[in-house]
C-alpha positions as a printed Julia matrix, in Angstrom:
389×3 Matrix{Float64}:
 38.64  149.26  42.68
 38.19  151.9   44.75
 36.85  151.32  48.21
 34.61  153.28  49.93
 35.66  154.3   53.45
 33.06  156.87  53.6
 30.41  154.38  54.04
 28.45  154.46  57.45
 27.6   150.73  58.47
 24.96  150.72  61.53
 26.49  147.67  63.44
 23.22  147.43  65.83
 21.78  143.88  66.29
 25.5   142.31  65.46
 26.0   141.78  69.12
 29.41  144.15  68.08
 31.56  144.49  71.76
 32.01  148.46  70.42
 28.42  149.12  70.73
 26.74  146.79  73.3
 29.63  146.89  75.81
 29.41  150.49  76.52
 26.34  149.64  78.77
 28.58  147.81  81.06
 31.57  150.34  81.39
 29.4   153.75  80.87
 25.93  152.93  81.81
 24.58  154.24  78.44
 24.45  153.18  74.72
 24.42  156.63  72.99
 27.74  157.7   72.57
 30.03  157.75  69.29
 32.11  154.61  70.2
 35.66  155.18  69.53
 37.43  152.49  71.98
 37.48  148.86  70.91
 40.37  148.55  68.47
 38.3   147.14  65.44
 37.11  149.51  62.52
 34.01  150.71  61.25
 34.61  150.01  57.64
 33.5   147.19  55.92
 35.53  143.73  56.42
 36.9   143.76  52.17
 34.38  142.48  50.0
 36.9   139.69  48.73
 36.82  138.07  52.57
 32.88  138.12  52.83
 32.86  136.76  49.46
 35.14  133.64  50.33
 33.62  133.1   53.64
 30.26  133.09  51.5
 31.16  130.98  49.38
 32.19  128.14  51.99
 28.34  128.67  53.32
 27.25  127.61  49.9
 28.13  124.01  50.67
 25.83  122.33  52.93
 28.16  121.18  55.34
 30.26  122.6   57.47
 32.27  119.34  58.63
 35.95  119.4   60.1
 38.14  121.06  57.99
 42.09  120.27  57.22
 44.34  123.4   56.95
 44.67  123.8   53.14
 47.68  124.41  51.26
 46.33  127.22  50.03
 46.17  128.74  53.69
 49.8   128.44  54.12
 50.86  129.78  51.19
 48.88  132.89  51.31
 50.4   133.5   54.46
 53.9   132.92  53.51
 53.54  134.85  50.37
 52.23  137.52  52.35
 55.21  137.63  54.87
 58.01  137.4   52.22
 55.95  139.89  50.04
 55.57  143.18  52.67
 58.62  141.8   54.96
 61.13  139.88  53.54
 60.38  137.52  55.63
 61.42  133.8   55.06
 58.7   131.58  56.83
 57.84  127.83  55.63
 55.03  125.65  56.4
 56.57  124.31  59.47
 57.46  127.58  61.12
 53.97  128.58  61.07
 50.64  127.1   63.47
 47.4   128.51  64.08
 46.47  130.22  67.75
 42.35  131.67  68.17
 43.6   135.22  68.36
 46.61  136.84  69.39
 45.31  137.32  73.42
 44.56  133.31  73.45
 47.65  132.54  71.98
 49.37  134.78  74.27
 47.7   133.21  77.25
 48.67  129.6   75.64
 52.6   130.51  75.2
 52.65  131.53  78.88
 51.11  128.7   79.82
 53.4   126.39  78.01
 57.18  127.97  78.51
 56.27  129.2   82.51
 54.98  127.92  85.82
 52.86  129.77  88.22
 55.05  132.37  90.06
 57.52  132.53  87.18
 58.2   136.64  86.58
 57.09  137.81  82.75
 58.29  141.29  82.0
 55.75  144.06  79.95
 56.91  147.33  79.06
 54.32  149.96  79.9
 51.72  151.89  78.93
 51.27  149.16  76.68
 48.08  146.88  75.75
 46.13  145.76  79.0
 45.3   142.08  78.4
 48.81  141.89  79.05
 49.11  142.52  82.61
 45.8   140.82  83.29
 47.54  137.33  80.88
 50.67  137.51  83.53
 48.32  138.27  86.65
 45.26  136.15  85.84
 47.82  133.17  84.9
 49.24  133.34  88.57
 52.48  134.93  87.08
 54.71  137.57  88.67
 54.34  140.75  86.84
 57.44  142.85  86.01
 56.94  146.48  84.96
 59.58  148.44  82.6
 58.1   151.89  81.6
 58.51  153.14  78.25
 60.45  156.71  78.97
 58.27  159.46  77.16
 60.51  162.24  75.64
 59.54  164.43  72.98
 56.4   163.55  72.64
 57.34  160.02  71.75
 58.03  156.91  73.57
 61.47  155.36  73.54
 62.76  151.76  75.12
 64.04  151.92  78.95
 66.86  149.41  78.08
 69.03  150.1   81.16
 66.41  149.28  82.91
 65.71  146.21  81.22
 69.0   145.11  82.08
 68.64  146.2   85.6
 65.24  143.84  86.01
 65.57  141.36  84.25
 66.87  139.0   86.67
 64.47  135.64  87.16
 62.9   137.22  84.62
 60.77  133.94  81.88
 59.56  136.06  79.44
 59.32  139.61  78.14
 56.08  140.42  76.28
 57.06  143.01  73.31
 54.48  145.15  71.44
 56.02  145.31  68.29
 54.45  148.19  67.04
 53.36  149.45  70.29
 50.1   149.95  71.31
 49.05  152.44  72.62
 51.61  154.7   71.3
 51.59  153.39  67.66
 55.35  153.29  68.32
 57.71  151.5   65.42
 60.89  150.37  67.14
 64.07  151.19  65.71
 66.49  148.34  64.63
 68.75  149.62  67.43
 65.82  148.96  70.36
 65.14  145.56  68.65
 68.25  144.4   68.35
 69.53  145.54  71.9
 66.21  143.91  73.8
 67.18  140.63  71.45
 70.85  140.63  73.22
 69.78  141.11  76.49
 67.17  138.76  76.64
 69.39  136.02  74.87
 71.81  136.35  78.03
 69.8   135.2   80.33
 67.72  133.22  78.19
 64.54  135.34  78.36
 61.52  134.1   75.56
 60.54  137.02  74.09
 57.0   137.2   72.72
 56.43  139.5   69.8
 52.76  141.11  69.64
 52.65  141.72  65.92
 49.1   141.97  65.69
 49.54  146.0   64.25
 52.57  145.51  61.64
 50.49  145.26  58.53
 49.01  148.47  59.56
 52.32  150.17  59.9
 51.65  153.96  58.22
 54.5   155.39  55.4
 57.01  155.87  55.65
 57.45  154.11  58.53
 58.68  150.51  57.73
 57.75  146.89  60.27
 60.66  145.14  61.48
 59.6   141.62  62.65
 61.41  141.07  65.72
 62.83  137.91  64.73
 64.7   139.28  61.79
 66.64  141.43  63.51
 69.16  138.94  64.76
 70.28  135.62  64.95
 69.4   135.72  68.61
 65.87  137.24  68.09
 65.15  134.73  65.61
 66.01  131.71  67.79
 64.29  133.12  71.11
 61.45  134.17  70.16
 57.4   133.54  69.17
 56.33  136.11  67.2
 52.13  136.28  66.83
 50.31  137.91  63.79
 46.98  137.86  62.38
 44.76  139.42  59.56
 42.45  140.3   62.29
 43.02  143.74  62.74
 44.69  144.8   58.91
 41.51  143.33  57.38
 38.49  144.08  59.88
 37.93  140.52  60.79
 38.92  139.82  64.3
 35.6   137.82  64.79
 36.8   135.46  62.61
 39.4   134.07  65.42
 42.2   133.21  63.09
 45.67  134.26  64.33
 48.95  132.41  63.81
 52.41  131.93  65.5
 55.37  131.97  63.52
 58.79  130.39  65.48
 62.02  129.91  63.8
 63.84  127.84  66.63
 63.06  123.93  66.59
 62.96  122.99  70.29
 60.45  126.33  71.26
 58.35  125.39  68.15
 58.12  121.32  68.79
 57.73  122.1   72.82
 54.83  125.07  71.68
 52.92  122.49  69.29
 53.01  119.73  71.57
 51.09  121.96  73.9
 48.64  123.39  71.27
 48.18  119.66  70.23
 47.57  118.07  73.71
 44.2   120.11  73.94
 43.88  120.44  69.68
 44.11  124.19  70.76
 45.38  124.57  67.13
 43.0   122.42  64.95
 41.22  125.72  63.69
 37.72  126.27  62.09
 35.86  126.18  58.74
 36.06  129.85  58.1
 39.87  130.69  59.22
 40.99  129.23  56.21
 39.06  130.55  53.34
 39.04  133.99  55.14
 42.7   133.8   55.67
 43.68  132.75  52.21
 41.57  135.37  50.47
 42.55  138.04  52.87
 46.32  137.85  52.26
 46.12  136.72  48.98
 43.68  139.79  47.6
 44.24  142.58  50.17
 47.66  144.68  49.37
 45.43  147.04  47.19
 42.54  147.26  50.18
 44.75  147.81  52.66
 46.96  150.5   50.73
 43.9   153.02  50.48
 42.52  151.54  54.33
 45.85  153.14  55.39
 45.48  156.14  53.45
 42.32  157.23  54.6
 43.52  155.91  58.01
 46.66  158.71  57.96
 44.06  161.36  56.71
 41.64  160.76  59.34
 45.24  160.96  62.01
 45.72  164.05  60.18
 42.2   165.54  61.03
 42.1   164.73  64.52
 45.89  166.4   65.08
 45.08  169.43  63.02
 42.02  169.86  64.45
 43.47  169.56  68.34
 46.1   172.0   67.36
 44.06  174.37  66.06
 40.99  174.25  68.22
 41.64  172.37  71.39
 45.54  172.83  71.7
 45.28  171.56  75.11
 45.06  168.07  74.27
 47.98  166.88  72.38
 47.64  163.56  69.79
 50.82  161.55  69.64
 50.84  160.78  66.07
 51.12  157.01  65.46
 53.7   155.53  63.2
 51.2   151.95  63.09
 47.75  151.52  63.4
 44.5   153.34  63.77
 45.03  154.05  67.55
 45.93  157.86  68.53
 47.29  158.46  71.96
 46.15  161.54  72.92
 48.01  163.22  75.6
 45.59  165.13  77.97
 47.32  166.14  80.68
 47.34  170.21  80.11
 43.65  169.93  80.9
 44.81  169.49  84.65
 42.22  166.71  85.39
 42.23  163.74  87.57
 41.89  160.88  85.22
 38.13  160.55  87.1
 37.34  163.51  85.64
 39.19  163.2   82.16
 36.32  160.02  81.39
 33.65  162.05  82.8
 34.58  165.1   80.24
 35.01  162.31  77.31
 31.9   160.19  78.23
 29.43  162.88  79.77
 29.92  166.04  78.56
 31.54  164.97  75.06
 29.37  162.16  74.67
 32.17  159.95  73.24
 33.63  156.44  74.45
 37.34  155.95  74.01
 39.76  153.72  76.46
 40.63  155.18  79.73
 44.83  155.64  79.46
 44.83  153.97  82.87
 43.92  150.74  81.93
 47.7   150.53  79.9
 48.95  151.09  83.2
 49.9   153.8   85.58
 51.76  155.69  82.97
 48.64  156.33  81.22
 47.13  158.62  83.38
 46.58  162.16  81.72
 45.86  159.91  78.42
 42.82  158.63  76.11
 43.32  156.49  73.88
 41.13  157.18  70.44
 40.47  154.63  67.69
 40.53  156.62  64.11
 39.22  154.13  61.7
 35.83  155.63  61.15
 34.3   157.34  58.61
 35.68  160.83  58.62
 31.8   162.41  58.96
 32.05  160.12  62.52
 34.99  161.66  63.24
 33.83  165.57  62.78
 31.21  164.95  64.89
 33.08  163.71  67.79
 35.78  166.56  67.5
 33.24  168.94  67.74
 31.56  167.55  70.52
 34.92  166.82  72.26
 35.86  170.9   71.29
 32.62  172.36  72.87
 33.2   169.74  76.28
 36.55  171.34  76.68
 35.51  174.66  76.01
 32.19  174.33  78.79
 35.3   173.4   81.23
């Protein structure tokens, strides 16, 4: 089946954060929304049909996790990553950020040190701070237009750290970490019993020829000292379904987390999670292949446009995801001036680079998972705004 990613879908009236949230941040709702990390493509029809079919039954009652749900997740992981997972290794969580928060409260205590690698997905920092843990930062190194891990600093700063939150693949930089980097992280953390939370929500969005390597598959030490978080939400544009899962191989770690979740029935799930996830992972491969091809085309478009028409802004081409990290430092603007340029002059809503850490100063994050016509209009408006500077 040929899917249509050029369709422009009106999301007004659906309480979409991407639209309605602009009022609180920018005081207006007429900007082109290229910020919140969901797609403007239609959720795949087989997922909508699965939810629709469930709604045909007249009772939306309590539901068990069906075997089909587990089979779909297990088969997807095996097919895409050669990852051997059994039913006992899996548990439902109502979102990656929610799951990370739960894991923080399960495995650490107030005042404990938790490390992140900025610039990185901004909820990592506020999860640590809002849960009264101590934030430890090990900033990435920007080298030749790409990020790499600062493993030497990780070794220096790890004393007393209880948890490392790893973004794998990386958001906002779109980095697919090398096996060598991940092996080193596993080794360093295992030495001091630093538990690794690996956020792998963008794994399925890895762009060929890059290949995602789950942290738990790097080594035996990684497998036995990690909690992996995955979800179909970014992959199939269904974050509103609130259906994510953890993969934990270590029996002691798994038992501890399961007991914590079960104490509050936090892993009970909901009636639409099971059919939506099962449909996504059972029928989604072809849709995803076409979606990634379209996203790759959008990334090419932005990169080429900038090089030809706005050469002072550089796109850090992502190896994974539809999020493009824009290096705007050659514009010589303060972050406040940069935000003004994009929003007030260009009419675009992008994520402020500094929200990912002070290392994001001079950067903006652009979501290119939208119809090409939207991107064409956005880039033209940006070109005109920069020309007026």
